[in-house]
C-alpha positions in Angstrom: 31.1 60.3 1.6 31.4 62.8 -0.9 28.6 63.0 -3.0 30.5 63.6 -6.3 28.8 63.2 -10.1 30.9 59.8 -10.2 29.9 58.5 -7.0 25.7 58.9 -7.8 26.2 57.4 -10.9 27.9 54.5 -9.4 25.1 54.4 -6.8 22.4 54.8 -9.5 23.9 51.6 -11.7 23.7 49.4 -8.3 20.3 50.4 -7.9 19.2 49.3 -11.7 21.3 46.4 -11.2 19.1 45.0 -8.2 15.8 46.4 -9.9 16.5 44.2 -13.1 17.4 41.2 -10.9 14.1 41.3 -9.0 12.2 41.7 -12.4 14.1 38.8 -14.1 13.3 36.9 -11.2 9.5 37.8 -10.9 9.1 37.1 -14.5 10.9 33.9 -13.8 8.5 33.1 -11.5 5.1 34.0 -13.0 5.9 32.5 -16.4 5.8 28.8 -15.3 2.9 29.4 -13.2 1.1 30.7 -16.4 2.5 27.6 -18.1 1.5 25.3 -15.6 -2.3 26.9 -15.6 -2.3 26.6 -19.4 -1.4 22.8 -19.0 -3.8 22.3 -15.8 -6.4 19.6 -16.8 -9.9 20.8 -15.2 -11.6 18.5 -12.8 -13.7 15.6 -13.7 -16.1 14.2 -12.2 -16.9 10.4 -13.3 -20.5 9.5 -14.3 -20.5 6.0 -13.0 -24.1 5.4 -14.1 -25.6 2.8 -16.2 -29.0 2.4 -17.3 -30.5 -0.9 -17.8 -31.0 -2.2 -21.2 -34.3 -3.8 -20.3 -37.2 -2.5 -18.1 -38.6 -4.0 -15.0 -40.3 -7.6 -15.7 -42.7 -9.6 -13.4 -41.1 -11.5 -10.2 -38.5 -14.3 -11.3 -38.6 -15.4 -8.0 -35.2 -15.4 -7.1 -33.2 -13.3 -4.0 -29.8 -12.3 -5.1 -27.3 -11.0 -2.4 -24.6 -8.6 -4.0 -21.1 -8.7 -2.6 -19.3 -5.5 -3.1 -16.5 -5.6 -5.9 -13.0 -7.2 -5.5 -10.9 -4.5 -6.8 -7.2 -4.6 -7.5 -4.5 -2.6 -9.5 -1.0 -3.7 -11.0 1.3 -1.1 -12.7 3.9 -1.6 -15.3 6.8 -1.0 -14.8 6.3 -1.7 -11.1 5.6 1.2 -8.9 5.4 3.2 -11.8 2.0 4.2 -10.6 0.3 3.6 -7.1 -3.2 4.4 -6.0 -2.2 6.9 -3.5 -3.7 10.1 -4.1 -6.9 11.5 -2.1 -8.7 12.0 -5.5 -7.6 8.9 -7.2 -9.0 6.7 -3.9 -12.2 8.9 -3.9 -12.4 7.8 -7.8 -12.1 4.1 -7.3 -14.3 4.4 -3.8 -17.2 6.0 -6.1 -16.1 3.2 -8.9 -16.9 0.4 -6.5 -20.0 1.9 -4.8 -21.7 3.0 -8.1 -21.0 -0.5 -9.4 -23.3 -2.1 -6.6 -25.9 0.2 -7.2 -26.0 -0.3 -10.9 -26.1 -3.7 -10.6 -29.0 -3.8 -8.1 -30.6 -2.0 -10.7 -29.6 -4.4 -13.4 -31.2 -7.4 -11.7 -34.0 -5.5 -10.6 -35.0 -4.6 -14.5 -34.9 -8.6 -14.7 -37.4 -9.2 -11.8 -34.8 -10.4 -9.4 -35.0 -9.3 -5.9 -31.9 -8.1 -4.3 -30.4 -8.1 -1.0 -27.3 -6.1 0.3 -25.1 -5.0 -1.1 -22.3 -6.7 1.4 -18.6 -5.9 2.2 -17.6 -9.8 2.0 -19.3 -12.9 2.5 -17.7 -12.9 6.0 -19.8 -9.5 7.1 -23.1 -11.6 5.9 -25.1 -13.1 9.1 -26.4 -16.7 8.8 -30.2 -15.4 8.3 -29.2 -12.9 5.4 -27.7 -15.9 3.6 -30.4 -17.7 4.1 -32.8 -15.6 2.6 -30.7 -15.8 -0.7 -30.7 -18.0 -3.6 -27.5 -16.9 -5.1 -24.8 -14.3 -4.5 -22.7 -12.5 -7.1 -19.6 -10.3 -7.1 -17.6 -8.5 -9.7 -14.2 -9.1 -9.6 -11.9 -6.5 -11.0 -8.0 -5.8 -11.7 -6.8 -3.3 -13.6 -3.2 -3.1 -15.2 -2.2 0.2 -15.8 1.0 0.8 -18.0 2.6 4.3 -17.7 4.7 6.3 -20.3 6.6 9.5 -21.1 7.2 10.8 -24.1 8.1 14.0 -26.2 10.1 14.9 -23.1 11.4 18.9 -23.7 13.5 21.4 -21.5 11.6 24.7 -21.3 14.4 27.0 -21.7 12.7 30.1 -21.4 11.9 29.5 -17.8 15.2 27.3 -16.8 18.4 28.4 -15.2 21.7 27.4 -17.2 22.4 23.9 -17.8 24.0 21.7 -15.2 23.0 24.2 -12.1 19.6 25.7 -10.5 16.3 24.7 -11.6 15.7 23.3 -15.3 11.9 22.7 -16.3 10.8 20.1 -18.3 7.4 19.1 -19.9 6.5 15.6 -20.9 3.3 13.9 -22.5 1.9 11.5 -20.1 0.2 8.2 -21.2 -2.0 5.7 -19.2 -3.0 2.4 -20.7 -5.2 0.5 -18.9 -6.2 -3.2 -19.7 -8.8 -4.9 -17.5 -9.3 -8.6 -16.0 -12.5 -8.6 -14.9 -14.8 -11.5 -13.9 -18.6 -12.0 -12.8 -18.7 -14.5 -10.0 -22.0 -16.7 -8.8 -21.8 -18.4 -5.3 -24.0 -20.8 -3.6 -24.9 -18.9 -0.5 -24.6 -21.2 2.4 -21.5 -23.2 1.1 -20.2 -20.6 -0.9 -19.3 -22.4 -3.8 -18.6 -21.0 -7.2 -21.5 -22.1 -9.6 -20.5 -19.9 -12.0 -17.7 -17.8 -13.2 -17.8 -15.5 -16.4 -14.9 -13.7 -17.4 -15.2 -10.4 -19.3 -12.3 -8.9 -21.3 -12.0 -5.4 -22.7 -10.1 -3.2 -25.3 -7.3 -1.3 -23.5 -8.2 2.4 -22.8 -5.4 5.1 -23.4 -5.7 8.5 -22.3 -3.1 11.3 -22.5 -1.9 14.4 -20.7 0.9 16.7 -20.1 2.9 16.9 -17.2 5.3 19.8 -15.8 8.3 19.0 -13.7 11.2 20.9 -12.0 14.8 19.2 -12.2 16.8 20.9 -9.2 20.6 20.0 -9.3 22.5 20.9 -6.2 26.3 21.2 -6.2 29.4 21.2 -3.8 32.1 24.1 -3.8 34.1 22.1 -6.3 31.2 22.0 -9.1 30.7 18.2 -8.6 26.9 17.3 -8.8 25.6 16.0 -4.9 21.8 15.6 -5.7 19.3 15.6 -8.3 15.4 15.9 -7.7 12.6 15.9 -9.4 9.4 17.9 -8.2 6.6 17.0 -10.4 4.4 19.8 -10.5 1.1 18.3 -12.5 0.3 21.4 -14.2 -1.7 22.7 -11.0 -1.4 26.2 -10.1 -1.3 24.8 -6.1 1.1 22.0 -6.8 -0.9 19.3 -5.9 0.6 15.9 -6.1 -0.3 14.6 -9.8 -3.4 16.3 -10.6 -3.5 15.6 -13.9 -2.4 11.9 -13.7 -5.5 11.8 -11.3 -8.1 13.1 -13.8 -6.9 10.8 -16.7 -7.1 7.9 -14.5 -10.8 8.7 -13.4 -11.6 8.8 -17.2 -10.3 5.4 -17.7 -12.4 3.7 -15.1 -15.2 5.9 -16.1 -15.0 4.2 -19.5 -14.6 0.6 -18.4 -17.4 1.0 -15.7 -19.8 1.7 -18.9 -18.0 -1.4 -20.8 -18.3 -3.5 -17.8 -21.9 -2.9 -16.8 -22.9 -3.5 -20.4 -21.4 -6.9 -20.8 -22.7 -7.9 -17.3 -26.2 -6.9 -18.3 -26.0 -9.4 -21.5 -24.9 -12.2 -18.9 -27.6 -11.7 -16.2 -30.5 -13.8 -17.3 -33.5 -15.7 -14.9 -32.9 -18.8 -17.1 -29.1 -19.0 -16.1 -30.5 -19.1 -12.6 -33.3 -21.3 -13.3 -30.2 -23.7 -14.7 -27.9 -23.3 -11.6 -30.8 -23.9 -9.2 -31.3 -27.2 -10.6 -27.5 -27.6 -10.7 -27.4 -26.8 -6.9 -30.3 -29.1 -6.1 -27.9 -31.9 -8.0 -25.0 -31.2 -5.8 -27.2 -31.5 -2.6 -28.6 -34.5 -3.6 -24.8 -35.9 -4.2 -23.5 -34.6 -1.2 -23.1 -37.6 1.7 -23.5 -36.4 5.2 
């Protein structure tokens, strides 16, 4: 090859084009990562802690067994939210365990002896049931409404319209309403002696989510596949981190509201009344 001035200039031009392409690609990659980091919700650890309203009283003469919470959820629209990530599952597990612990403290603050908690009624042995005057169990169903709003393209990080990657940012709102019950059972017959329904105002938490839309076309230019990748504002692209965080904040709020209302319902006077009612039922039974 002859190293003429023209060839050298042409080679230099090609090198500069390649350099610019690498530079632009590098900027595009670092740009979204910086944006993801800016939108990333810091890790949240719910407290799930409740302090009873009154101090320890003298013994009330009752032993109450605690059955762990029966927990369920529903999402609207259907399957728009599912309890699937490790963080969401850990939040829910801590919510249930902490409730049993707080309920135990609340019962004891009223002079009541506590047994358990037990995973279910069926897991209790006959001697364990016989030692209890009553059994209590919380039942919680959370209905979650999820909604996206303010969806925006992020043109500085997106490829040309209709091809490649398109970055989008959206506001994600998660609203929870809870259907809660506090149920008191006869320990030997499992008959429901009392059922208190507890309501709470809806709780809404919001966050930002970032997603990539990837469009694939065939040789004719027709779209053959569109797929979304939810980056969830996490530099490591972990699944739906921001959505997990606001779920944790919601059930943390619900925990305090629920425990406060249950604390107001628990009373030695009610157990006195239920003891009398239980004895009346026993007398009426024909064996």
